[in-house]
C-alpha positions in Angstrom: 0.0 0.1 0.1 2.6 2.2 0.8 3.5 2.5 -3.3 -0.4 3.1 -3.9 -1.7 6.7 -5.5 -4.6 5.9 -3.6 -4.8 7.9 -0.8 -8.3 9.0 1.3 -6.9 10.0 4.6 -4.7 12.3 5.6 -4.2 14.7 8.4 -2.9 18.3 8.3 -2.2 21.0 10.4 -3.7 24.6 9.2 -3.5 28.1 10.4 -5.6 31.0 9.2 -4.4 34.5 8.6 -4.3 37.1 11.2 -6.3 40.7 10.4 -4.2 43.4 10.4 -4.1 46.2 12.3 -6.2 49.6 12.3 -4.2 52.8 12.0 -4.3 55.9 14.3 -2.8 58.5 11.9 -4.0 61.8 11.9 -4.3 63.4 9.1 -1.2 66.4 8.1 -1.2 68.6 5.3 0.1 72.5 4.4 -2.0 74.7 5.8 -4.1 72.0 8.0 -2.8 71.9 11.2 -5.2 69.4 13.0 -6.5 67.5 10.4 -8.1 65.2 12.7 -8.0 60.7 12.6 -7.9 59.2 9.1 -6.2 55.7 9.9 -7.8 53.3 7.8 -9.0 49.8 9.0 -6.6 46.4 8.9 -7.1 44.1 6.4 -8.9 40.5 6.7 -6.7 37.6 7.5 -6.6 35.2 5.2 -9.2 32.0 5.5 -8.2 28.4 5.0 -10.4 26.8 2.4 -11.6 23.2 1.3 -13.0 23.5 -2.1 -14.4 20.3 -4.2 -12.8 19.8 -7.6 -14.2 17.3 -9.7 -10.9 16.3 -11.0 -9.7 15.2 -8.1 -10.5 11.8 -7.1 -7.5 11.1 -4.4 -5.8 13.3 -1.5 -2.7 12.7 -2.9 -1.2 16.0 -3.3 -2.0 16.5 0.4 0.1 13.3 1.8 3.7 15.9 1.7 2.0 19.1 2.0 0.4 18.6 5.7 0.9 22.2 7.1 -1.6 24.5 5.0 -0.8 28.6 5.8 -3.2 31.6 4.8 -1.4 35.4 4.7 -2.1 37.6 7.2 -3.8 41.0 6.8 -1.8 43.8 6.2 -2.1 47.0 8.4 -4.5 50.1 7.8 -2.6 53.6 6.9 -3.4 57.2 6.5 -6.1 59.0 4.4 -8.7 56.1 5.4 -6.6 53.5 3.5 -7.4 50.0 4.7 -4.7 47.4 4.5 -4.4 44.3 2.0 -6.7 41.1 2.8 -4.9 38.1 3.3 -4.5 35.7 0.4 -7.3 32.8 1.6 -5.4 29.0 1.6 -7.5 27.2 -0.6 -6.9 23.3 -0.9 -8.6 21.5 -3.7 -10.7 18.1 -2.7 -11.8 15.4 -4.1 -16.0 15.4 -4.2 -17.0 12.9 -0.9 -13.7 14.5 1.3 -15.2 14.6 5.1 -13.4 17.0 7.3 -13.4 16.4 11.5 -11.8 18.3 13.7 -8.5 16.2 14.9 -8.3 16.5 18.3 -12.4 16.3 18.7 -13.4 14.4 16.1 -16.2 16.4 15.3 -17.1 16.7 11.9 -16.6 20.3 10.5 -18.2 20.0 7.4 -18.6 17.3 3.7 -17.5 18.6 0.2 -19.9 16.7 -2.5 -20.3 19.4 -5.2 -17.7 20.8 -7.5 -16.8 24.3 -6.5 -18.3 23.7 -3.3 -16.4 25.6 -0.5 -15.7 24.6 3.4 -14.0 27.1 5.6 -12.3 24.9 7.7 -10.3 28.1 9.7 -12.0 32.1 9.0 -8.9 34.6 8.8 -9.1 37.0 11.6 -11.2 40.6 11.0 -9.1 43.5 10.3 -8.9 46.5 13.2 -10.4 49.5 12.9 -8.5 52.7 12.2 -8.7 55.5 14.6 -11.1 57.8 12.6 -14.0 55.0 13.7 -13.9 56.3 16.8 -14.1 60.1 17.1 -17.0 61.6 18.8 -18.1 65.1 19.7 -15.8 64.6 22.8 -13.1 62.8 21.8 -12.1 64.3 18.1 -8.6 63.1 18.1 -8.7 59.4 19.5 -4.7 58.2 19.3 -5.7 54.7 19.3 -7.0 52.0 16.4 -8.2 48.0 17.2 -5.9 45.4 16.6 -6.5 42.6 14.3 -8.0 39.6 15.4 -5.3 36.5 15.9 -4.9 33.7 13.2 -6.7 30.5 14.4 -4.7 27.2 14.1 -5.5 23.3 14.2 -5.1 20.0 13.2 -8.0 18.3 10.6 -8.7 15.4 9.4 -9.1 14.7 6.0 -11.6 11.3 4.8 -12.5 10.2 1.6 -15.6 8.7 0.8 -15.6 7.9 -2.8 -18.9 9.4 -4.6 -21.2 6.0 -6.6 -24.0 5.1 -7.7 -24.0 1.8 -7.5 -21.3 0.0 -5.1 -20.2 -3.8 -5.2 -20.4 -5.5 -1.6 -18.9 -8.5 -1.1 -16.1 -11.2 0.1 -12.5 -11.0 -1.4 -12.7 -12.7 -5.3 -16.9 -12.7 -5.1 -15.9 -11.6 -8.6 -16.7 -6.9 -7.7 -13.5 -6.1 -9.8 -14.3 -8.7 -12.9 -18.1 -7.3 -13.4 -16.7 -3.6 -13.6 -14.3 -4.7 -16.3 -16.9 -6.2 -18.2 -19.6 -3.1 -17.7 -17.3 -0.2 -17.6 -13.8 0.7 -19.5 -12.3 0.5 -15.8 -9.1 -1.1 -15.8 -8.9 -3.0 -11.9 -6.5 -5.6 -11.3 -7.9 -8.6 -11.5 -6.3 -12.6 -9.9 -7.5 -15.8 -8.8 -6.6 -15.0 -5.0 -8.1 -12.4 -2.0 -7.9 -9.2 -1.5 -6.8 -8.3 -5.1 -8.2 -5.0 -5.0 -6.8 -3.1 -2.2 -8.3 0.6 -3.4 -11.7 1.5 -4.6 -12.0 1.5 -8.1 -14.7 3.5 -10.0 -16.3 3.1 -14.1 -19.1 4.2 -15.6 -21.7 1.7 -16.7 -24.1 2.8 -19.8 -26.7 1.3 -20.1 -29.1 2.7 -23.2 -29.9 5.9 -24.9 -27.0 7.8 -23.3 -28.4 6.9 -19.8 -25.3 6.0 -17.7 -24.5 5.5 -14.2 -20.9 5.0 -11.9 -20.1 1.8 -10.2 -17.7 1.3 -7.4 -15.5 -1.5 -6.9 -14.7 -1.9 -3.5 -12.0 -3.9 -1.7 -13.4 -6.9 -0.2 -15.1 -7.5 3.5 -14.5 -10.3 5.4 -16.1 -11.1 9.0 -15.0 -9.2 11.6 -14.4 -5.6 9.2 -16.4 -3.7 11.2 -13.6 -4.5 14.3 -10.4 -3.7 11.8 -9.7 -6.7 10.8 -8.5 -7.3 7.2 -8.7 -4.3 5.1 -10.9 -2.9 8.4 -13.2 0.1 8.2 -10.7 1.6 5.7 -13.3 1.0 3.1 -16.4 -0.1 4.4 -16.9 4.2 4.6 -16.5 4.6 1.2 -20.0 2.4 1.2 -21.9 5.3 2.7 -21.5 7.2 -0.2 -23.5 4.8 -2.2 -27.2 5.2 -3.7 -27.6 1.7 -3.8 -25.4 -1.7 -2.6 -24.8 -4.7 -5.0 -24.0 -7.5 -3.1 -22.3 -10.2 -4.9 -21.9 -13.5 -4.1 -20.1 -16.5 -6.1 -22.4 -19.5 -7.2 -19.4 -21.3 -5.2 -20.6 -20.7 -2.4 -21.2 -23.0 0.4 -24.2 -21.1 1.9 -25.7 -18.0 0.1 -28.2 -16.8 2.3 -25.3 -17.4 5.1 -22.7 -15.4 3.6 -25.3 -12.8 2.8 -26.0 -12.6 6.6 -22.3 -11.9 7.4 -21.8 -9.2 4.5 -25.2 -7.4 6.0 -23.9 -7.7 9.3 -20.9 -5.9 8.8 -22.2 -3.6 7.4 -24.9 -3.1 10.1 -22.1 -3.0 13.1 -20.5 -0.4 11.1 -23.6 1.8 10.3 -27.1 0.7 11.0 -27.9 3.6 8.4 -26.5 1.6 5.7 -29.9 -0.7 6.0 -32.1 2.0 4.4 -29.9 2.0 1.1 -31.5 -0.1 -1.5 -29.5 -3.6 -2.2 -29.7 -6.0 -4.8 -28.1 -9.2 -4.9 -25.9 -10.8 -8.0 -25.1 -14.6 -8.0 -21.8 -14.0 -9.7 -19.6 -16.6 -11.7 -22.6 -19.2 -12.4 -21.3 -20.0 -15.5 -19.0 -22.5 -13.4 -22.3 -24.2 -12.0 -24.6 -26.5 -13.5 -28.6 -26.1 -13.5 -29.0 -29.0 -10.6 -26.3 -26.6 -8.2 -28.1 -22.9 -10.0 -31.5 -25.0 -9.0 -30.4 -25.7 -5.7 -29.3 -22.0 -5.1 -32.1 -20.8 -5.6 -33.7 -22.8 -2.8 -30.9 -20.9 -0.9 -31.9 -16.8 -1.9 -32.6 -14.4 1.3 -36.0 -13.0 1.4 -36.9 -9.4 0.3 -33.7 -8.1 -2.0 -33.8 -8.7 -6.0 -31.4 -11.4 -7.2 -30.1 -11.8 -10.8 -27.8 -14.9 -11.7 -24.6 -14.0 -13.6 -21.5 -14.9 -15.2 -19.6 -11.8 -16.2 -17.1 -14.3 -18.5 -20.3 -15.6 -20.5 -22.0 -12.0 -20.4 -25.2 -14.3 -18.8 -27.4 -11.9 -17.8 -25.1 -8.7 -17.5 -27.7 -6.9 -19.5 -30.6 -7.6 -17.3 -28.5 -7.1 -13.9 -27.4 -3.0 -15.6 -30.8 -2.9 -16.4 -32.3 -3.7 -12.6 -29.3 -1.3 -11.1 -30.6 1.1 -13.5 -34.3 0.9 -12.3 -33.4 0.8 -8.7 -31.4 3.7 -9.2 -34.0 5.9 -11.0 -37.0 5.0 -8.5 -34.0 5.9 -5.3 -33.6 9.0 -7.1 -37.3 10.1 -7.7 -38.2 9.3 -3.8 -35.0 11.9 -2.7 -36.5 15.3 -1.8 
């Protein structure tokens, strides 16, 4: 994993800019002995801002840039001239990035749209110049406000992949093979567990120019919610998927039991995942005979739409795509 270009978790230290001090200047011109206060305001300090960028899909650009500092605002000057505001420190992040306070664990916010901005630390306000404090009883105030101090803190940025359909299954269930067949994605495929070590995304075309995004999530094992296997590191990516496609191979000893284990892992990790629409794909049907398939149909869990497929032979792949599209359309129609 050390050489992977997919980085979905980073910790950064950020610091906003301090506000510039207001000026206590007095107007001084020829033939004007006592011109009165004309000190300008200090400039606002720069903020630390996350900005969604659809061209990014990983946090690798922050892997070696863990310190982010915004610029301080400049002090005000005479003739009521305000100081220049400090430049914001803008951090581009992929859509689906969640920011949380590293000390308290509190979620600061999340970025889910291109161009959306999330302020991690606001810059300090600039101080007011002395002309603001002129009154009928104090015609020559010799003081001005200092700028507000900078803020700093440590933040954890986590990426949760945004996709319409997430593939859920044990290692070597055929998830990567399916993604490579229905999209142009080229995930690593091999006949051993944990071939997929990072999420892969692919665009699946249905009909009439319609399409949806499918995510191949690394395999889940029993106890994943406790950190076993790849643990919770990739379980969080499932939170962003609109539909969950469970995948269990036809070679499974007990299909209903495996489905129950997968469902339990998601429940233990986040019970809200049960609110998502679910479909079941029984994979590798090209390796099973009619009698075996008939026996599998007797083991199907209740209450979930099931499609028997083979990514190798293409068996029922169009039917699966149609079922996913139909479910996705109904899911989107119900959203407020």
